[in-house]
C-alpha positions as CSV (number, residue, x, y, z in Angstrom):
1,M,-12.0,-8.9,-77.3
2,L,-9.2,-10.1,-74.6
3,Y,-10.1,-10.6,-70.6
4,L,-6.7,-10.3,-67.9
5,T,-7.3,-11.9,-64.6
6,H,-4.9,-11.2,-62.5
7,G,-3.6,-13.3,-60.0
8,N,-3.9,-13.2,-56.4
9,T,-3.2,-10.2,-53.6
10,D,-3.1,-8.0,-57.5
11,D,-5.4,-5.8,-58.4
12,R,-6.7,-4.6,-62.9
13,N,-3.4,-2.9,-62.5
14,A,-0.4,-4.8,-62.2
15,W,-0.9,-6.2,-65.9
16,L,-1.2,-2.6,-66.6
17,W,2.1,-1.8,-64.4
18,M,4.2,-4.5,-64.8
19,T,3.9,-5.9,-68.5
20,S,3.4,-4.3,-71.7
21,A,0.4,-5.4,-72.6
22,E,-1.2,-2.0,-73.4
23,R,1.5,-1.7,-75.6
24,Y,0.9,-5.7,-77.4
25,A,-3.0,-5.2,-77.5
26,S,-3.3,-2.0,-79.2
27,D,-0.3,-3.0,-81.6
28,R,-3.0,-5.9,-82.5
29,G,-5.8,-4.6,-82.2
30,L,-7.1,-6.0,-79.5
31,I,-10.0,-4.7,-77.4
32,T,-9.0,-5.4,-73.4
33,V,-11.1,-5.9,-70.0
34,M,-8.8,-6.4,-67.2
35,T,-10.9,-6.4,-63.7
36,S,-10.3,-5.9,-60.5
37,T,-11.7,-9.3,-58.8
38,W,-9.5,-8.9,-55.1
39,S,-8.4,-12.1,-53.4
40,S,-11.2,-14.1,-54.8
41,F,-9.6,-15.4,-56.8
42,G,-12.8,-15.2,-59.1
43,M,-15.1,-17.2,-56.7
44,D,-18.7,-16.5,-56.2
45,M,-17.0,-17.0,-52.9
46,Y,-18.0,-19.1,-49.0
47,Y,-17.7,-16.5,-47.1
48,G,-18.2,-12.9,-49.8
49,K,-18.7,-11.9,-53.4
50,K,-19.9,-13.4,-55.9
51,Y,-17.0,-13.1,-57.8
52,F,-17.7,-15.1,-60.4
53,T,-22.3,-14.0,-60.7
54,Y,-21.3,-11.2,-61.6
55,L,-18.2,-11.9,-64.5
56,S,-20.1,-14.4,-65.9
57,E,-23.2,-13.0,-66.3
58,E,-22.6,-9.3,-66.1
59,L,-19.6,-8.2,-67.0
60,V,-19.7,-9.6,-70.2
61,P,-22.8,-9.0,-71.9
62,L,-22.4,-5.6,-70.4
63,M,-19.1,-4.9,-72.5
64,D,-20.0,-7.0,-75.3
65,R,-23.1,-4.3,-75.8
66,L,-21.0,-1.3,-74.6
67,L,-17.5,-1.7,-76.9
68,P,-17.0,-1.4,-81.0
69,I,-16.2,-5.2,-80.4
70,A,-15.0,-7.9,-83.7
71,P,-19.2,-10.5,-83.4
72,G,-18.0,-14.5,-83.9
73,H,-17.7,-16.9,-80.8
74,E,-13.6,-16.6,-82.4
75,N,-12.7,-13.3,-81.7
76,H,-13.7,-13.4,-77.8
77,F,-10.6,-14.5,-75.5
78,V,-9.8,-14.6,-71.7
79,A,-6.7,-15.0,-69.8
80,G,-4.4,-14.8,-66.9
81,L,-1.5,-16.0,-64.4
82,S,-1.3,-17.6,-61.6
83,L,-4.3,-18.2,-59.9
84,G,-6.0,-15.6,-62.6
85,G,-5.0,-18.2,-64.7
86,Y,-8.0,-20.3,-63.0
87,I,-10.3,-17.5,-63.0
88,S,-9.8,-17.5,-66.7
89,F,-9.9,-21.9,-67.7
90,K,-13.3,-20.6,-64.9
91,L,-14.8,-18.5,-66.8
92,G,-13.3,-19.2,-70.7
93,L,-15.4,-23.1,-69.9
94,V,-18.6,-21.0,-68.4
95,R,-18.9,-19.3,-71.1
96,N,-18.1,-20.8,-74.1
97,D,-20.6,-20.6,-76.0
98,Y,-18.6,-17.1,-76.0
99,F,-14.8,-17.1,-75.8
100,S,-13.3,-19.3,-78.2
101,A,-9.8,-19.4,-76.4
102,I,-8.5,-19.7,-72.9
103,G,-5.1,-19.3,-71.7
104,A,-2.8,-20.0,-68.7
105,F,0.6,-18.7,-67.6
106,S,1.6,-20.7,-64.5
107,S,-1.1,-21.2,-63.0
108,P,-2.8,-23.3,-60.5
109,I,-5.8,-25.1,-63.0
110,D,-7.2,-27.8,-61.1
111,M,-7.6,-25.5,-58.4
112,V,-9.8,-28.6,-56.4
113,D,-5.8,-30.3,-56.0
114,T,-4.3,-27.1,-55.2
115,L,-6.7,-26.9,-52.1
116,R,-6.8,-30.2,-51.4
117,R,-2.5,-30.2,-51.3
118,S,-2.6,-26.7,-49.4
119,Y,-5.7,-28.5,-46.4
120,E,-2.6,-31.5,-46.8
121,G,0.1,-28.3,-46.0
122,T,2.2,-29.4,-49.3
123,T,1.0,-25.9,-51.2
124,P,0.3,-21.8,-49.5
125,G,-2.8,-21.5,-48.6
126,G,-4.4,-19.9,-45.9
127,K,-6.8,-17.4,-44.7
128,D,-8.2,-16.3,-48.4
129,F,-8.2,-20.5,-49.3
130,E,-10.7,-20.3,-46.2
131,E,-13.0,-17.4,-47.7
132,C,-13.4,-18.1,-51.2
133,F,-13.6,-21.7,-52.1
134,G,-14.5,-23.0,-48.1
135,N,-14.1,-26.2,-47.9
136,L,-13.8,-29.3,-50.9
137,E,-17.8,-30.4,-51.1
138,Y,-17.5,-26.2,-52.2
139,M,-15.0,-26.6,-54.7
140,A,-17.1,-30.3,-55.7
141,K,-19.6,-27.8,-57.3
142,W,-20.0,-27.0,-60.5
143,P,-18.8,-24.3,-61.9
144,N,-15.8,-23.8,-59.3
145,D,-13.6,-28.0,-60.5
146,T,-12.7,-26.9,-63.2
147,M,-11.9,-30.3,-64.7
148,A,-15.2,-30.7,-64.3
149,A,-16.3,-28.2,-66.6
150,A,-14.3,-29.2,-68.5
151,R,-16.0,-32.4,-69.3
152,D,-19.8,-31.3,-68.8
153,I,-18.6,-29.7,-72.0
154,V,-17.1,-32.8,-74.3
155,E,-19.7,-35.1,-72.5
156,K,-22.1,-32.6,-73.7
157,G,-21.2,-32.0,-76.9
158,K,-20.8,-28.2,-76.1
159,P,-18.3,-25.7,-77.9
160,M,-14.7,-27.2,-76.6
161,P,-11.7,-24.0,-76.7
162,R,-9.0,-23.7,-77.6
163,L,-6.9,-24.7,-74.6
164,Y,-3.4,-22.4,-74.0
165,Q,-1.1,-22.5,-70.8
166,E,3.3,-22.1,-69.9
167,C,5.0,-22.8,-67.3
168,G,8.4,-22.0,-65.9
169,F,10.3,-25.5,-64.7
170,D,11.7,-22.7,-61.8
171,D,7.6,-22.6,-60.8
172,F,5.8,-24.4,-57.8
173,T,2.8,-25.2,-60.2
174,F,4.8,-27.0,-62.7
175,E,4.3,-30.1,-61.9
176,Q,0.2,-29.3,-61.6
177,N,0.6,-27.9,-65.1
178,E,2.1,-30.8,-66.6
179,A,-0.8,-32.9,-65.1
180,S,-3.6,-30.8,-65.3
181,S,-2.1,-30.6,-69.4
182,R,-2.5,-33.8,-69.6
183,Q,-6.1,-35.0,-68.2
184,L,-7.6,-32.0,-70.9
185,K,-5.8,-33.4,-74.2
186,D,-7.4,-37.6,-72.7
187,M,-10.8,-35.5,-73.0
188,G,-10.0,-34.6,-75.9
189,Y,-9.2,-30.7,-76.0
190,D,-6.9,-28.3,-78.2
191,V,-4.0,-28.2,-75.0
192,T,-0.6,-25.8,-76.9
193,Y,1.4,-26.1,-73.7
194,I,4.9,-24.9,-73.2
195,S,7.2,-25.3,-70.5
196,R,10.4,-23.2,-70.4
197,E,12.6,-21.8,-68.1
198,G,11.7,-19.0,-65.5
199,D,9.7,-19.3,-62.4
200,H,6.9,-17.0,-60.6
201,G,7.4,-13.6,-61.7
202,W,6.6,-10.8,-64.2
203,E,9.2,-11.7,-66.4
204,F,7.9,-14.2,-67.7
205,W,4.9,-13.9,-67.3
206,D,5.7,-10.2,-70.0
207,E,6.8,-12.8,-72.1
208,A,4.0,-15.5,-72.4
209,L,0.9,-12.7,-73.0
210,P,3.0,-12.3,-76.6
211,H,2.8,-16.3,-76.6
212,F,-0.8,-16.4,-76.3
213,L,-1.5,-13.5,-78.8
214,D,0.2,-15.2,-81.3
215,F,-1.5,-19.2,-80.4
216,I,-5.2,-17.2,-81.0
217,E,-3.9,-14.9,-84.3
218,A,-4.4,-11.5,-83.2
219,K,-3.6,-10.0,-85.8
220,K,-4.0,-5.9,-86.7
221,T,-7.3,-4.7,-87.9
222,A,-9.7,-1.6,-88.2
223,H,-11.2,0.0,-85.6
224,G,-15.2,-0.4,-85.5
225,Q,-17.8,2.1,-85.0
226,L,-19.0,3.3,-82.0
227,P,-22.3,1.6,-80.6
228,G,-25.0,4.0,-80.6
229,L,-26.0,5.8,-77.2
230,A,-29.7,5.2,-78.1
231,L,-30.0,3.2,-74.6
232,P,-30.7,-0.7,-74.1
233,R,-32.5,-2.9,-72.3
234,A,-32.9,-2.4,-68.1
235,Y,-30.3,-4.0,-66.9
236,E,-29.8,-5.3,-63.1
237,P,-26.8,-6.5,-61.2
238,C,-27.0,-8.6,-59.1
239,E,-26.5,-7.4,-55.2
240,M,-23.6,-9.1,-54.4
241,P,-20.8,-7.8,-55.4
242,A,-24.0,-6.1,-58.3
243,F,-21.8,-3.7,-60.4
244,D,-18.4,-2.3,-59.4
245,I,-19.0,1.4,-59.0
246,R,-15.6,2.8,-58.4
247,G,-14.3,1.1,-61.0
248,A,-12.2,2.4,-63.5
249,F,-14.7,2.5,-67.3
250,E,-12.5,2.3,-70.7
251,S,-13.6,5.8,-72.5
252,F,-14.7,5.4,-75.9
253,G,-13.6,9.1,-76.9
254,A,-11.1,9.8,-74.7
255,R,-10.2,6.6,-76.2
256,G,-7.8,6.2,-73.0
257,T,-8.3,4.3,-69.3
258,I,-10.4,7.1,-67.2
259,D,-11.3,6.5,-63.2
260,C,-14.3,7.5,-62.2
261,E,-15.8,7.7,-59.0
262,F,-19.9,6.9,-59.0
263,I,-21.7,8.1,-55.4
264,L,-24.9,7.4,-55.5
265,P,-27.6,9.2,-52.3
266,P,-29.6,6.9,-50.7
267,E,-33.5,5.6,-51.8
268,T,-36.7,5.4,-50.8
269,P,-39.4,4.6,-52.9
270,Q,-40.9,7.8,-51.6
271,R,-38.2,10.0,-53.4
272,Q,-35.3,8.1,-56.7
273,W,-32.8,9.9,-57.9
274,K,-33.3,10.7,-61.6
275,A,-30.5,13.4,-62.3
276,G,-26.5,13.9,-61.8
277,K,-24.0,16.6,-62.2
278,V,-20.5,15.5,-63.5
279,M,-18.0,16.7,-60.9
280,I,-15.0,18.9,-63.2
281,H,-12.2,19.7,-61.1
282,P,-9.8,22.1,-61.7
283,T,-6.7,22.2,-64.4
284,D,-4.3,21.8,-61.7
285,D,-6.5,20.0,-59.1
286,D,-6.5,16.2,-60.3
287,F,-9.2,13.6,-58.0
288,T,-9.5,16.6,-55.2
289,Y,-13.0,14.5,-54.4
290,W,-11.0,12.3,-52.6
291,Q,-10.5,14.4,-50.0
292,R,-13.3,15.5,-50.2
293,K,-15.8,12.6,-50.6
294,R,-17.6,13.1,-47.8
295,D,-19.0,16.6,-48.3
296,L,-19.8,14.9,-52.2
297,E,-22.0,12.1,-50.4
298,K,-24.4,14.9,-47.9
299,L,-24.7,16.9,-51.7
300,A,-25.3,13.4,-53.5
301,E,-27.7,13.1,-50.1
302,E,-29.0,16.3,-49.7
303,Q,-29.7,16.8,-53.4
304,G,-31.3,13.3,-54.2
305,I,-28.3,13.6,-57.3
306,A,-26.0,11.1,-58.4
307,I,-22.2,12.5,-58.9
308,G,-19.5,11.2,-61.7
309,C,-15.6,12.5,-60.2
310,L,-13.5,11.8,-63.2
311,Q,-10.2,12.1,-63.9
312,L,-9.6,14.3,-66.5
313,Y,-6.6,15.7,-66.3
314,D,-5.8,19.4,-67.6
315,S,-9.0,18.6,-70.5
316,L,-11.3,20.2,-68.3
317,G,-14.3,18.3,-70.0
318,Y,-13.8,19.8,-72.4
319,D,-12.2,18.1,-75.6
320,Q,-8.9,18.4,-76.9
321,E,-7.5,20.5,-80.2
322,H,-4.6,18.3,-80.1
323,G,-6.0,15.2,-77.8
324,R,-8.2,13.2,-76.7
325,E,-12.1,14.0,-77.2
326,F,-12.9,14.0,-73.3
327,G,-16.7,16.8,-74.5
328,I,-18.0,14.0,-75.9
329,L,-17.1,11.6,-72.8
330,V,-18.7,14.2,-70.4
331,E,-21.2,15.0,-72.1
332,K,-23.3,12.0,-74.2
333,E,-21.1,9.1,-73.4
334,L,-20.9,9.7,-69.7
335,P,-25.0,9.8,-68.9
336,F,-25.3,6.9,-71.5
337,L,-23.1,4.3,-69.9
338,F,-24.6,5.6,-65.9
339,S,-28.5,5.0,-67.2
340,F,-27.5,1.7,-68.8
341,C,-26.0,0.6,-65.3
342,F,-27.9,2.3,-62.8
343,G,-30.9,4.2,-64.7
344,H,-33.0,0.8,-64.0
345,G,-35.1,2.2,-66.2
346,R,-35.4,6.4,-65.2
347,E,-34.7,9.0,-67.3
348,V,-31.3,10.3,-66.3
349,E,-30.8,14.3,-66.9
350,F,-26.7,14.9,-66.4
351,K,-25.1,18.4,-65.6
352,R,-21.6,19.8,-65.5
353,A,-20.1,21.5,-62.5
354,E,-17.6,22.8,-61.9
355,K,-17.4,23.2,-58.3
356,I,-19.8,22.0,-55.7
């Protein structure tokens, strides 16, 4: 299981669009999760939403229970590029019970030092930094200071993840990578640090990712059986930012990236939704609901139903004779996933809807 975190100004798609991450994962039998944290740097933001709570307390446990992940601490990894490397180190160190190895490519891992440099005007900063990090006093609080989190693990005798850093000679984070790798080694961590020709760009990061996969010795393994569809215990997401219901889910049955948007009706104690519809678009009319979103929101409110809108290409939501199992996705997996994430213990009945 590999989590990949993106850099500033990017989202979850960056790894797919700009590198061969999908091919690397397929070749090695890796389940890969890429989530969007926008320009939050994976923080419980000083002014904003609690993205780190979402990552560490919601997303990791949720994916671990939904996906057929190989058990064992040694099979779980996290890595990121640029400011995503700070996210990966922070997540991996705080969840040292789950992740056995952490990678960072061209990353300012010590964000307290980076923020100090920003205030001094020696590195980029600005509004994004202010909204996320606030001030040095806020950054010094656990677990925002990655170096403090690393020392805490050592002092308390907790599991110490293996660490991997890679940075180019011409990268503006080179000096910081040199310094942080020395500090982590001095603490007693197993650190692999590679410096080579390159700058802060995608050509470098596309080469760095397979280097990290070689480091963790990710090898091709047989895909495990899919998890059962019995509804697990109730799952209560935090209020900020709650669960990103407009994100992309990885379909079990279709075995590909399936974009799905859920539209939830407003609720009162007297009126709670207990039913849902899966909206199936015409074969040549992908994602029409974006232009009809207001109509769908009105329908959800009037009928008290939840609506799931899927990108199903030309399958119309049925199993393809020579293709993917979209019917399983629509009839079994989506209702299970939806009930698990948003049902909160209620019985949810999902029906197909070819049109409004």
